[in-house]
Kinemage of the C-alpha trace (Angstrom):
@kinemage 1
@onewidth
@group {chain A} dominant
@subgroup {mainchain}
@vectorlist {calphas} color= white
{ca unk a 1} P -20.622 6.196 -23.778
{ca unk a 2} L -18.112 7.464 -26.293
{ca unk a 3} L -16.781 10.968 -25.735
{ca unk a 4} L -14.712 12.792 -28.297
{ca unk a 5} L -11.486 13.761 -26.604
{ca unk a 6} L -9.719 16.919 -27.824
{ca unk a 7} L -6.022 16.726 -28.496
{ca unk a 8} L -4.034 17.468 -25.333
{ca unk a 9} L -2.681 20.965 -24.862
{ca unk a 10} L 1.043 21.351 -24.671
{ca unk a 11} L 1.920 22.134 -21.096
{ca unk a 12} L 4.659 21.522 -18.587
{ca unk a 13} L 3.886 18.695 -16.214
{ca unk a 14} L 4.252 19.194 -12.511
{ca unk a 15} L 3.563 22.923 -12.354
{ca unk a 16} L 1.980 24.021 -9.041
{ca unk a 17} L -0.968 25.476 -10.948
{ca unk a 18} L -1.665 22.046 -12.444
{ca unk a 19} L -2.032 20.504 -8.986
{ca unk a 20} L -4.385 23.287 -7.897
{ca unk a 21} L -6.499 22.880 -11.023
{ca unk a 22} L -6.621 19.124 -10.597
{ca unk a 23} L -7.885 19.392 -7.017
{ca unk a 24} L -10.500 21.959 -8.036
{ca unk a 25} L -11.709 19.691 -10.851
{ca unk a 26} L -11.938 16.624 -8.597
{ca unk a 27} L -13.805 18.566 -5.917
{ca unk a 28} L -16.301 19.914 -8.457
{ca unk a 29} L -16.724 16.503 -10.078
{ca unk a 30} L -17.231 14.811 -6.724
{ca unk a 31} L -20.042 17.215 -5.844
{ca unk a 32} L -21.705 16.771 -9.241
{ca unk a 33} L -21.443 12.992 -9.337
{ca unk a 34} L -22.583 12.698 -5.722
{ca unk a 35} L -25.711 14.790 -6.199
{ca unk a 36} L -26.561 14.384 -9.896
{ca unk a 37} L -25.200 10.921 -10.697
{ca unk a 38} L -22.903 9.793 -13.480
{ca unk a 39} L -25.227 10.053 -16.465
{ca unk a 40} L -26.575 13.521 -15.565
{ca unk a 41} L -23.134 15.033 -14.961
{ca unk a 42} L -21.417 16.608 -17.924
{ca unk a 43} L -17.820 17.629 -18.495
{ca unk a 44} L -19.106 21.124 -19.322
{ca unk a 45} L -20.785 21.430 -15.906
{ca unk a 46} L -17.707 20.278 -14.035
{ca unk a 47} L -15.490 22.623 -16.034
{ca unk a 48} L -17.748 25.569 -15.225
{ca unk a 49} L -17.880 24.662 -11.527
{ca unk a 50} L -14.088 24.302 -11.330
{ca unk a 51} L -13.377 27.410 -13.400
{ca unk a 52} L -11.342 25.545 -16.023
{ca unk a 53} L -11.739 24.578 -19.665
{ca unk a 54} L -12.993 21.227 -20.930
{ca unk a 55} L -9.593 20.686 -22.525
{ca unk a 56} L -7.950 20.975 -19.106
{ca unk a 57} L -10.212 18.242 -17.748
{ca unk a 58} L -9.447 15.954 -20.676
{ca unk a 59} L -5.718 16.595 -20.222
{ca unk a 60} L -5.852 15.547 -16.577
{ca unk a 61} L -8.347 12.688 -16.675
{ca unk a 62} L -8.714 11.505 -20.270
{ca unk a 63} L -12.494 11.153 -20.277
{ca unk a 64} L -15.600 11.262 -18.099
{ca unk a 65} L -14.982 7.815 -16.627
{ca unk a 66} L -11.446 8.779 -15.641
{ca unk a 67} L -12.871 11.848 -13.918
{ca unk a 68} L -15.471 9.710 -12.178
{ca unk a 69} L -12.795 7.335 -10.904
{ca unk a 70} L -10.815 10.232 -9.440
{ca unk a 71} L -13.970 11.563 -7.750
{ca unk a 72} L -14.723 8.198 -6.152
{ca unk a 73} L -11.137 7.911 -4.955
{ca unk a 74} L -11.519 11.310 -3.308
{ca unk a 75} L -14.633 10.148 -1.457
{ca unk a 76} L -12.832 7.029 -0.234
{ca unk a 77} L -9.634 8.782 0.805
{ca unk a 78} L -10.555 9.177 4.469
{ca unk a 79} L -11.318 5.498 4.776
{ca unk a 80} L -8.148 4.398 3.027
{ca unk a 81} L -6.155 6.513 5.464
{ca unk a 82} L -7.155 4.127 8.231
{ca unk a 83} L -5.936 1.168 6.228
{ca unk a 84} L -2.348 2.191 5.513
{ca unk a 85} L 0.294 0.429 7.571
{ca unk a 86} L 2.110 3.722 8.140
{ca unk a 87} L -0.952 5.269 9.817
{ca unk a 88} L -2.195 2.458 12.041
{ca unk a 89} L -4.220 3.865 14.967
{ca unk a 90} L -2.595 3.239 18.327
{ca unk a 91} L -3.986 0.975 21.029
{ca unk a 92} L -4.773 -2.694 21.452
{ca unk a 93} L -5.912 -4.844 18.562
{ca unk a 94} L -9.466 -4.569 19.970
{ca unk a 95} L -9.253 -0.774 19.994
{ca unk a 96} L -7.840 -0.594 16.489
{ca unk a 97} L -10.470 -2.923 15.028
{ca unk a 98} L -13.153 -0.873 16.794
{ca unk a 99} L -11.746 2.268 15.210
{ca unk a 100} L -11.899 0.610 11.792
{ca unk a 101} L -15.466 -0.566 12.373
{ca unk a 102} L -16.581 2.910 13.452
{ca unk a 103} L -14.867 4.483 10.440
{ca unk a 104} L -16.511 2.041 8.037
{ca unk a 105} L -19.933 2.603 9.569
{ca unk a 106} L -19.626 6.395 9.591
{ca unk a 107} L -18.389 6.467 6.008
{ca unk a 108} L -21.140 4.263 4.608
{ca unk a 109} L -23.842 5.996 6.671
{ca unk a 110} L -23.292 9.437 5.139
{ca unk a 111} L -26.560 10.432 3.401
{ca unk a 112} L -24.696 11.662 0.332
{ca unk a 113} L -22.783 8.373 0.044
{ca unk a 114} L -25.997 6.379 0.284
{ca unk a 115} L -27.535 8.570 -2.422
{ca unk a 116} L -24.406 8.173 -4.518
{ca unk a 117} L -24.534 4.373 -4.266
{ca unk a 118} L -28.199 4.350 -5.293
{ca unk a 119} L -27.405 6.407 -8.372
{ca unk a 120} L -24.483 4.195 -9.303
{ca unk a 121} L -26.591 1.055 -8.883
{ca unk a 122} L -29.312 2.463 -11.132
{ca unk a 123} L -26.883 3.637 -13.795
{ca unk a 124} L -24.993 0.342 -13.738
{ca unk a 125} L -28.116 -1.330 -15.143
{ca unk a 126} L -27.714 0.840 -18.251
{ca unk a 127} L -23.927 0.886 -18.336
{ca unk a 128} L -22.133 -1.918 -16.398
{ca unk a 129} L -18.804 -0.131 -16.839
{ca unk a 130} L -19.996 2.549 -14.394
{ca unk a 131} L -20.372 -0.044 -11.647
{ca unk a 132} L -17.012 -1.575 -12.512
{ca unk a 133} L -15.332 1.832 -12.242
{ca unk a 134} L -16.954 2.431 -8.856
{ca unk a 135} L -15.869 -0.946 -7.483
{ca unk a 136} L -12.294 -0.512 -8.690
{ca unk a 137} L -11.920 3.035 -7.367
{ca unk a 138} L -13.706 2.523 -4.059
{ca unk a 139} L -14.740 -0.772 -2.405
{ca unk a 140} L -12.079 -3.021 -3.936
{ca unk a 141} L -9.234 -0.631 -3.113
{ca unk a 142} L -10.507 -0.181 0.427
{ca unk a 143} L -10.761 -3.951 0.845
{ca unk a 144} L -7.205 -4.370 -0.430
{ca unk a 145} L -5.974 -1.775 2.056
{ca unk a 146} L -7.734 -3.416 4.994
{ca unk a 147} L -6.529 -6.847 3.891
{ca unk a 148} L -2.941 -5.551 3.831
{ca unk a 149} L -3.393 -4.173 7.350
{ca unk a 150} L -4.679 -7.524 8.585
{ca unk a 151} L -1.709 -9.276 6.988
{ca unk a 152} L 0.593 -6.823 8.773
{ca unk a 153} L -1.147 -7.574 12.094
{ca unk a 154} L -0.509 -11.262 11.423
{ca unk a 155} L 3.174 -10.549 10.824
{ca unk a 156} L 3.251 -8.744 14.197
{ca unk a 157} L 1.867 -11.858 15.876
{ca unk a 158} L -1.462 -10.282 16.840
{ca unk a 159} L -3.682 -12.209 14.434
{ca unk a 160} L -3.580 -15.578 12.686
{ca unk a 161} L -5.405 -15.402 9.344
{ca unk a 162} L -4.974 -17.738 6.386
{ca unk a 163} L -6.971 -15.564 3.966
{ca unk a 164} L -6.791 -11.816 4.798
{ca unk a 165} L -9.046 -10.907 1.850
{ca unk a 166} L -11.842 -13.133 3.146
{ca unk a 167} L -11.291 -11.935 6.716
{ca unk a 168} L -11.556 -8.312 5.587
{ca unk a 169} L -14.935 -9.040 3.996
{ca unk a 170} L -16.122 -10.873 7.094
{ca unk a 171} L -15.244 -8.053 9.470
{ca unk a 172} L -16.822 -5.331 7.327
{ca unk a 173} L -19.993 -7.397 6.887
{ca unk a 174} L -20.316 -7.972 10.623
{ca unk a 175} L -19.601 -4.333 11.462
{ca unk a 176} L -22.328 -3.151 9.070
{ca unk a 177} L -24.804 -5.833 10.037
{ca unk a 178} L -28.469 -5.255 9.219
{ca unk a 179} L -27.940 -1.572 9.962
{ca unk a 180} L -26.649 -0.960 6.465
{ca unk a 181} L -29.721 -2.553 4.882
{ca unk a 182} L -32.083 -0.800 7.281
{ca unk a 183} L -30.682 2.632 6.403
{ca unk a 184} L -31.118 1.942 2.705
{ca unk a 185} L -34.839 1.435 3.302
{ca unk a 186} L -35.432 4.431 5.530
{ca unk a 187} L -34.881 3.048 9.036
{ca unk a 188} L -32.471 4.780 11.392
{ca unk a 189} L -30.571 2.439 13.703
{ca unk a 190} L -29.722 4.025 17.040
{ca unk a 191} L -26.174 4.848 18.085
{ca unk a 192} L -26.453 2.151 20.758
{ca unk a 193} L -27.381 -0.450 18.135
{ca unk a 194} L -24.528 0.655 15.888
{ca unk a 195} L -22.001 0.446 18.717
{ca unk a 196} L -23.271 -2.985 19.751
{ca unk a 197} L -22.885 -4.273 16.186
{ca unk a 198} L -19.319 -3.033 15.966
{ca unk a 199} L -18.376 -4.363 19.403
{ca unk a 200} L -19.905 -7.719 18.514
{ca unk a 201} L -18.027 -7.797 15.219
{ca unk a 202} L -14.743 -7.208 17.039
{ca unk a 203} L -15.464 -9.967 19.577
{ca unk a 204} L -16.427 -12.550 16.962
{ca unk a 205} L -13.530 -11.590 14.671
{ca unk a 206} L -10.961 -11.932 17.437
{ca unk a 207} L -12.492 -15.191 18.657
{ca unk a 208} L -11.792 -16.567 15.184
{ca unk a 209} L -8.509 -14.882 14.325
{ca unk a 210} L -6.624 -13.794 17.438
{ca unk a 211} L -3.181 -15.406 17.494
{ca unk a 212} L -2.655 -18.020 20.215
């Protein structure tokens, strides 16, 4: 989709008002994209919701896809917080992996996130670049963050992993289990089932990767 981009306004970068406007735009865009999808969301709608001009949005994000990327990043921010080395949860390696598994499950189980993923999947059939933008802004960045955390745990002598990227995928897949697929088709796994999946994922993961 080609969008005509107006010439940027002349403005001073870094003004406090710019940061406030940017956050308001991202929040409005996130709500629109989450509920209406990419194709049905317009720059005009987001501008009206955020109380800014279209030119302001173009100045901050360049185009609709840039705005979409920022919105996805906002939705993934809570998850990425768990995967920064500076903010590692305290406790044993079992407790920390359990925390990660619970965070992953809770994040992916949100009804609005499931709806969002369905919309993105449908729109990707018409425009593959939409799916690429989603993967780059969300899942791939989260995977990279978790992989970096696993590598750090290896450096601390807690884990022994030759391929942290692969290990990150393995843990997330086990933590989600069939529960992720079941939710997508209307079933509602119980909290007991969810907890058992996560606990099992931690046990299997550590049986494979705990340092001797």
